[in-house]
C-alpha positions in Angstrom: -6.9 25.0 45.7 -6.2 25.3 41.7 -8.8 22.6 41.3 -11.3 24.0 43.2 -11.3 27.5 40.9 -11.2 25.0 37.9 -14.7 23.4 39.2 -16.1 26.6 40.1 -15.4 28.0 36.5 -17.1 24.8 35.2 -19.8 25.2 37.4 -20.4 29.0 36.6 -20.1 28.6 32.8 -23.0 25.9 33.1 -25.0 28.4 35.1 -24.5 31.2 32.7 -25.5 29.0 29.7 -28.6 27.8 31.4 -29.4 31.2 32.4 -29.1 32.4 28.8 -31.3 29.5 27.6 -33.9 30.1 30.3 -33.9 34.1 29.3 -34.1 33.5 25.7 -37.0 30.8 25.9 -39.1 32.4 28.6 -38.5 36.2 28.2 -37.0 37.3 25.1 -38.5 35.1 22.5 -42.1 35.9 23.9 -41.3 39.6 24.1 -40.0 39.8 20.5 -43.0 37.5 19.2 -45.6 39.7 20.9 -43.9 42.9 19.8 -42.5 42.5 16.3 -45.3 41.4 14.0 -43.5 42.3 10.9 -41.5 40.1 9.0 -38.2 41.8 10.0 -39.2 41.0 13.7 -39.8 37.5 12.9 -36.4 37.2 11.0 -34.8 38.8 14.0 -36.4 36.3 16.3 -35.5 33.4 14.1 -31.6 34.7 14.1 -31.7 34.8 17.9 -33.0 31.2 18.0 -30.9 29.6 15.4 -28.0 29.2 17.6 -30.1 27.3 20.2 -31.6 25.0 17.7 -28.1 24.2 16.3 -26.6 23.2 19.8 -30.0 21.1 20.6 -29.8 18.7 17.5 -28.4 15.9 19.7 -31.0 16.7 22.3 -33.7 16.2 19.6 -32.3 13.2 18.4 -32.6 11.8 22.0 -36.2 13.0 22.4 -37.1 11.3 18.9 -35.5 8.2 20.2 -37.2 8.2 23.4 -40.6 9.2 21.6 -40.3 6.0 19.4 -39.5 3.8 22.4 -42.7 5.0 24.2 -44.7 4.6 21.1 -43.6 0.9 21.0 -44.4 0.4 24.6 -47.6 2.4 24.6 -48.8 2.1 20.9 -49.7 5.9 21.1 -49.7 6.0 17.3 -47.9 9.4 17.4 -44.6 8.1 16.6 -41.4 10.2 17.5 -43.7 13.0 19.2 -45.0 10.4 21.8 -42.9 12.1 24.5 -44.6 15.2 24.4 -48.1 13.1 24.9 -47.5 12.7 28.4 -47.4 15.3 31.2 -44.3 13.5 32.7 -42.8 13.7 29.3 -43.0 17.4 28.8 -41.7 18.0 32.6 -38.9 15.6 31.7 -38.2 17.4 28.3 -38.1 20.9 30.4 -35.7 19.7 33.1 -33.4 17.9 30.5 -33.1 20.8 28.3 -31.9 23.0 31.4 -29.5 20.2 32.5 -28.3 20.0 28.7 -27.5 23.7 28.3 -25.8 23.4 31.8 -23.7 20.7 30.4 -23.0 22.7 27.0 -21.7 25.6 29.2 -19.4 23.3 31.0 -18.1 22.0 27.8 -17.7 25.6 26.3 -15.6 26.5 29.5 -13.6 23.3 29.2 -12.8 24.0 25.5 -11.9 27.5 26.2 -9.6 26.4 29.0 -7.7 24.0 26.7 -7.4 26.6 23.9 -6.1 29.1 26.6 -3.2 26.9 27.7 
C-alpha cells in the first residue's frame, strides 16, 4: 500500500508539472504578450519564462543533436533547426516537451521525498 501511494505521488507531481507547463505556454504567455505591450510587460513575461527555459536546456541540446542528425541524413542545409522543418518534427517536439516536463515533475517529487526523509 505504501508503494502505491509513492507512485501516485510521483504521477501527480508529473501531471502538475506538465499542467503548469501547458498553462504557461498556451494560456498565460499569449495573454501576457497580447495585453502587456509596455517594456515592463515584456520583462514580466520573460521573468515567467526564465525558469522554463533553464529547465529545458537538456531538451534543447537533444533537439539540436536530433536536428544535426536529420541534416546529415536529408541534407536540409538548415543545421540544428532541421527538426522544425518537418511537420512530424514539430509534433515530436510538442509531445516530447510534455513528456519531459512530466518527468521533471516526477524528479522534483522524488527529490522532495529524499530531502523529507
